[in-house]
N, C-alpha and C positions, 0 to 999 in steps of 0.2 A: 358798852361793849366795844372793845378795840376793833379796828377795821384792818383787815388784811387787803392790801391793794390788789392781790390776785383775784379777790372777789369782785373787783371792779375792772375786770380784764378788758383791755382795749382790743384783745384778740377777738372777743365777741363782737365788738364794734366793727372790726374789719369784716367779719363774716356777714354782719347785718348790712354793711354798705355795699358789699359786692354780690350778695346772693338774695337780697330782698327787693323785689320789684314793686311790692305793695306799698311799703312805707319806708322810703329812704331816710336815714338818720343824718341830718346835716353835720352834727358833731363828728360822727363816725367817718363820714366822707372826708371832712376836713383833716381828720387824723391820718387817714390812709394817704391822702395827698401829701401831707407833711412828712410822713414816714418815707414815702417814695422819693420826695424831693431831697430829703436828708441822706438818702442812700442806705437807710436802715432796713427798709423792706425790699427784699429782692423777690421777683417772680420768675418762675422757671422750673427747673427740676433739681432738687437738692436731696442729698442723702443725709438722714439724721444719724446721730450717734448710735441709735438702735438698729441702723441698717435699712430703715424704711425710706421710701421716696416721699418727698413733700413738694407741693406746688409753690411753696414760698418759704423764705427764710427771713426771720426778724432778728437782726443783730443789734441788740441794745447797746453794745459797746461803741457803736457809731454815733450815739448821742454824746459826742465828745467835746462839746464846747458850751459855754454859758447860754448862748442864744437857743440852741437845740434843747438843752436841759430845761430852760425856762418855759419853752413851748410845750414840752412833754409834761411838765408839772401842771401847766394850765389845763391841758387836756384831761389828765387824771382828776384834778380838782373840780373841773366843770362837770365831769361825769359823776363824781361822787355826790356833788350837790344836786344834780338833776335826778339822780336815783334815790335821793333821800335816805342814803344808807345810815342807820343809827350806829354811832360808835363814840368812844371816849378816848381813843388812842390809835395812832398809826404805827405800824411795824415795818421795818426794812431789814431783810436778811443780808448778812455779810455776803459779798462786799458791795456789789453794784447797788443793791437795795438800800444801803445806808444813804448814799448821795440822793437817790430818788425820793426816799421818804422824807428827807430833810427839805428838798425842794417842793414836794407836794404839800408839806405842812406850811411852808411859807406862803404858797399860793392860796391854800385854804384860808389862812389868816387874812390875806388881802380880801378874800371874799366874805369875811365876817365869821369864819368858822375856825377859831383858834383851838387847835388840839395838840397835846403833847405827842412825841414820837419816841420810839425805842428801837433798838437793834441788837442783834446777837454778835457773838465773836466766833470765829472758826477755830481759834486756838485758845487754850486756857490762859488766863491772865496770870503772869508770875511776877509782876512788878507794880509799883504805884499804889495809889489808894482808889479802889473801885467806887468808893463813896464820895470821891472828890467833887463830882458834879451833882450830888444829891440823888444818885441813882441807887435803887435797891437791886439786889441780885436774886433772880428767880430762875433756877435752872441755868441754862446757858444764855439767858436773855436779860439784858439790863433794862429794867422798866421803871417808869415813873409812878405816879399815883393813878394807876388804872383801876377802874371798877369792873372790868370785864376782860374780854380776850383782846386780840390784836389782829391786824390785817397786813400781810406782807405784799409788797409789790411783785407782780409777775413780770420779770425782766427778760425772759427768753421764751419765745414762742416758735415752735417748729411744728406746724400742723397739730397744735394742741399738746405738744410734748415738751417736757422740761427735764433737765438733769436733776439728780438727787440734791445737788447743792443750789439749784436755781440759776446757775450761771450757764451762759451759752459757750 
C-alpha cells in the first residue's frame, strides 16, 4: 500500500510535544525545535486563508536549502519507520511535495527501507514522452509499480488547515 506522507503528519507531532505532559515525544520535540530554529514555525496570531485565527503558522517554503530539506526528510523518515506504517510507495503532490517525497525516499533508503515514489502534475503534459522514465500514467498521477495506494506529504499546516492544492 502506498504511503501518503500526510498520514505521517508532523503537525500531530507538534501537538503531542506541546500539549502532552504525560508522555513527551523526543522526536516531536526535536522537530518543533528544528522548525522554530529554521524560521518555518511561527507562533503568535495568524489569519488563515479561510479567515480563521490560528496560534501558529507553518511555512514549508522556508525549508529552502539542502541542510533544512535533509533534516526535514530525516524527521519524516524516522517517524515513518517508528510508526511502522506499511506501504509500497511514497507520493508527493505538485509542487512542494515532489521535492519532499524525493528527499524522504532517499532518507528511508539510507535507513534500509527503499521505496519508489511518484508525483502528480498540476498541468496536463503536452510534450515529450511520459514513459521516458518508465512511469505509467494513472489519472493525473505518474506512478511506478505500486501494489496499492500512495501517501502525499503534508506541506502546509495552519491549525490543521490546508489549501485545496496542498500549498501554503
